[in-house]
C-alpha positions as CSV (number, residue, x, y, z in Angstrom):
1,M,53.6,-43.6,-3.1
2,D,53.2,-40.7,-0.8
3,T,49.6,-39.6,-0.9
4,D,50.4,-36.2,0.5
5,A,52.4,-35.4,-2.5
6,D,49.3,-35.8,-4.7
7,V,47.2,-33.4,-2.6
8,K,47.6,-29.8,-3.5
9,Q,47.8,-27.5,-0.6
10,L,45.3,-24.6,-0.8
11,G,46.4,-21.3,0.8
12,L,45.2,-17.6,0.8
13,P,47.5,-14.8,-0.2
14,P,48.7,-12.8,2.9
15,W,47.1,-9.5,1.8
16,L,43.7,-11.1,1.4
17,T,44.0,-12.8,4.7
18,R,44.7,-9.4,6.3
19,G,41.8,-7.8,4.6
20,L,39.4,-10.5,5.8
21,I,40.7,-10.1,9.3
22,I,40.2,-6.3,9.1
23,V,36.6,-6.6,7.8
24,L,35.8,-9.2,10.4
25,C,37.1,-6.9,13.1
26,V,35.1,-4.0,11.8
27,V,31.9,-6.1,11.7
28,V,32.5,-7.5,15.2
29,G,33.3,-4.0,16.4
30,A,30.2,-2.6,14.9
31,V,28.1,-5.3,16.4
32,I,29.7,-4.8,19.8
33,G,29.3,-1.1,19.4
34,Y,25.7,-1.4,18.5
35,F,24.9,-3.5,21.5
36,I,26.9,-1.2,23.7
37,N,25.3,2.0,22.3
38,E,21.9,0.5,21.5
39,D,20.1,2.7,24.0
40,K,21.9,5.8,22.7
41,I,21.1,4.9,19.2
42,R,17.5,4.2,20.1
43,Q,17.3,7.5,21.9
44,F,18.8,9.3,19.0
45,V,16.4,7.7,16.6
46,N,13.5,8.5,18.9
47,R,14.6,12.1,19.2
48,K,14.9,12.4,15.5
49,S,11.5,10.8,15.1
50,D,10.1,13.2,17.7
51,A,11.7,16.2,15.9
52,Q,10.2,15.0,12.6
53,Q,6.8,14.5,14.3
54,V,7.0,18.0,15.7
55,V,7.8,19.4,12.2
56,I,5.0,17.3,10.8
57,D,2.6,18.5,13.5
58,T,3.7,22.1,12.9
59,L,3.3,21.8,9.2
60,E,-0.2,20.2,9.8
61,G,-1.1,23.1,12.1
62,D,0.1,25.6,9.5
63,R,-1.9,23.8,6.8
64,E,-5.0,23.9,9.0
65,K,-4.4,27.6,9.6
66,L,-4.0,28.2,5.9
67,E,-7.2,26.3,5.2
68,E,-9.0,28.4,7.8
69,E,-7.5,31.6,6.3
70,K,-8.5,30.3,2.8
71,K,-12.1,29.8,4.0
72,E,-12.1,33.3,5.6
73,L,-10.7,34.8,2.4
74,Q,-13.3,33.0,0.3
75,A,-16.1,34.2,2.6
76,Q,-14.7,37.8,2.3
77,I,-14.5,37.4,-1.5
78,Q,-18.1,36.2,-1.6
79,E,-19.1,39.2,0.7
80,L,-17.2,41.6,-1.5
81,E,-18.8,40.1,-4.6
82,G,-22.2,40.6,-3.0
83,T,-21.3,44.2,-2.2
84,I,-20.0,44.8,-5.7
85,G,-23.2,43.4,-7.1
86,E,-25.2,45.8,-4.9
87,L,-23.0,48.7,-5.9
88,E,-23.5,47.8,-9.6
89,N,-27.2,47.7,-9.0
90,E,-27.0,51.1,-7.3
91,V,-24.9,52.5,-10.1
92,E,-27.4,51.1,-12.7
93,N,-30.3,52.7,-10.8
94,L,-28.3,56.0,-10.5
95,N,-27.6,55.9,-14.3
96,S,-31.3,55.3,-14.9
97,Q,-32.2,58.3,-12.6
98,I,-29.5,60.4,-14.4
99,A,-30.9,59.5,-17.7
100,V,-34.4,60.4,-16.6
101,L,-33.1,63.7,-15.1
102,S,-31.2,64.4,-18.2
103,D,-34.3,63.8,-20.3
104,T,-36.2,66.0,-17.9
105,V,-33.6,68.7,-18.1
106,N,-33.5,68.5,-21.9
107,Q,-37.2,68.7,-22.0
108,K,-37.2,71.6,-19.6
109,T,-34.4,73.3,-21.6
110,E,-36.4,72.8,-24.8
111,S,-39.5,74.2,-23.2
112,E,-37.6,77.2,-21.8
113,N,-36.0,77.8,-25.2
114,A,-39.4,77.5,-26.9
115,L,-40.8,79.9,-24.3
116,L,-38.0,82.3,-24.7
117,A,-38.4,82.1,-28.5
118,Q,-42.1,82.7,-28.1
119,I,-41.4,85.7,-25.7
120,E,-38.8,87.1,-28.2
121,S,-41.3,86.6,-31.1
122,Q,-43.9,88.5,-29.1
123,K,-41.4,91.5,-29.0
124,I,-41.3,91.7,-32.8
125,P,-44.0,94.1,-34.1
126,T,-45.7,91.9,-36.7
127,E,-49.3,92.0,-35.4
128,Y,-52.1,94.2,-36.9
129,P,-52.5,97.4,-34.9
130,L,-56.3,97.6,-35.0
131,T,-59.1,95.3,-33.8
132,G,-61.5,96.4,-36.4
133,S,-61.6,97.1,-40.1
134,A,-59.8,100.0,-41.7
135,T,-58.6,101.4,-45.0
136,L,-55.0,102.3,-45.7
137,D,-54.0,105.7,-47.1
138,E,-51.8,104.7,-50.0
139,G,-50.2,108.2,-50.3
140,A,-48.9,108.4,-46.7
141,G,-45.3,107.3,-47.6
142,T,-43.1,104.3,-46.7
143,D,-42.1,105.5,-43.2
144,I,-45.6,105.7,-41.9
145,S,-48.8,103.8,-42.4
146,V,-52.0,105.9,-42.1
147,F,-55.3,104.1,-41.5
148,T,-58.9,105.3,-41.5
149,A,-60.4,103.0,-38.8
150,S,-64.1,102.3,-38.2
151,E,-65.7,103.8,-35.1
152,G,-65.5,101.5,-32.1
153,S,-62.2,99.9,-33.2
154,T,-59.3,99.8,-30.9
155,I,-55.7,100.7,-31.6
156,V,-53.6,97.9,-30.0
157,A,-49.9,97.2,-29.4
158,T,-48.4,95.1,-32.1
159,A,-45.7,93.5,-29.8
160,A,-44.7,93.2,-26.2
161,G,-42.7,96.1,-24.8
162,T,-42.6,99.2,-22.5
163,V,-44.3,102.5,-23.0
164,T,-41.4,105.0,-23.1
165,A,-43.4,108.2,-24.2
166,V,-46.9,109.6,-24.3
167,N,-46.8,113.0,-26.1
168,D,-49.0,115.5,-27.9
169,D,-48.8,115.2,-31.6
170,G,-49.1,118.2,-33.9
171,E,-50.7,116.3,-36.8
172,F,-52.7,113.5,-35.1
173,G,-53.3,114.8,-31.6
174,H,-51.4,112.4,-29.5
175,N,-48.7,109.7,-29.9
176,V,-47.5,106.7,-27.8
177,W,-44.0,105.2,-28.1
178,I,-43.3,101.6,-27.2
179,D,-39.8,100.2,-26.9
180,H,-39.7,96.4,-27.5
181,G,-36.2,96.0,-26.2
182,N,-34.8,94.4,-29.3
183,G,-34.1,97.4,-31.5
184,Y,-37.7,97.8,-32.5
185,I,-39.8,100.9,-31.4
186,T,-43.4,101.3,-32.5
187,I,-45.2,104.7,-32.6
188,Y,-49.0,105.0,-32.5
189,R,-50.5,108.4,-33.5
190,N,-54.2,109.2,-32.9
191,G,-56.5,112.1,-31.8
192,G,-58.0,110.1,-28.9
193,N,-56.8,110.0,-25.3
194,A,-54.1,107.4,-24.7
195,I,-55.2,104.5,-22.5
196,V,-51.7,103.5,-21.5
197,R,-49.2,105.6,-19.4
198,L,-45.5,106.1,-19.3
199,G,-43.7,103.0,-18.0
200,D,-46.6,100.6,-18.7
201,E,-45.7,97.1,-19.8
202,V,-47.8,96.0,-22.8
203,V,-48.3,92.8,-24.7
204,P,-49.6,92.2,-28.2
205,G,-53.3,93.3,-28.2
206,T,-53.0,95.8,-25.3
207,A,-55.4,98.7,-26.0
208,I,-53.7,102.1,-26.7
209,F,-56.4,104.2,-28.2
210,V,-60.2,103.7,-28.8
211,I,-61.4,105.0,-32.1
212,G,-64.4,107.4,-31.9
213,S,-66.2,109.4,-34.5
214,K,-63.7,112.3,-34.3
215,N,-60.4,110.3,-34.2
216,T,-60.7,107.7,-37.0
217,K,-57.3,108.7,-38.5
218,F,-54.5,106.5,-37.1
219,G,-50.8,106.8,-38.0
220,Y,-48.5,103.8,-37.3
221,Q,-44.7,103.8,-37.5
222,I,-41.8,101.3,-36.8
223,I,-38.2,102.2,-36.0
224,K,-35.6,99.5,-36.3
225,D,-32.1,100.2,-34.9
226,D,-32.8,104.0,-35.0
227,A,-34.1,104.0,-38.6
228,Y,-37.7,104.2,-39.8
229,I,-38.8,101.2,-41.8
230,N,-42.0,100.5,-43.8
231,P,-44.6,99.2,-41.3
232,M,-46.3,97.2,-44.1
233,D,-43.2,95.1,-44.5
234,M,-43.6,93.9,-40.9
235,L,-47.4,93.5,-40.5
236,S,-49.1,90.2,-40.9
237,I,-52.6,91.4,-41.6
238,N,-55.5,88.9,-41.1
239,G,-59.0,89.4,-42.2
């Protein structure tokens, strides 16, 4: 028997053979090309590595700069926070001073208002017009109060004001007019010589006449807004 007939011949399809040959050629070409261009490839890789290193170094430098700038900004922030704290303290101190000044102003205003009120009250004729004892003539009428004063007494201003007239008086002898600047005018009538003069400024208690043995009669009148009123409605008599 022919042994070759029993052995099956193995063979590759032509298209596979061609494919293997092409792959082999590519591999061999690549190897040859690598060895031929090894220096160029190495230089290219080195240049790329150097470029990457430059980028890395640049980024590192930028990072360090940013860190420095961050530190500077933090220092500035701390400084600003300290300045803000000082300003807040100054504002607090100023607010305290303003509060004290406000209280002082309020107290001063209250004192001034109280003083003004006291001054104004001193211009209202409510005081007794004599320093001594006296009797009141009940039949004199409501527009004049007539007193019989004891010798040695003094006729005094019943409120603060300005002497606007010193005249002879047909009934009592003399009269003194005082304008209190608020609509009130007081009139003092007596036979003695007036102590005050035209234009004098008076306060409650300023002497106007001195009562002697011959001028014990004293007439007292009040005008309010150009109309006579009953003096007894205004007087606060003590004693």
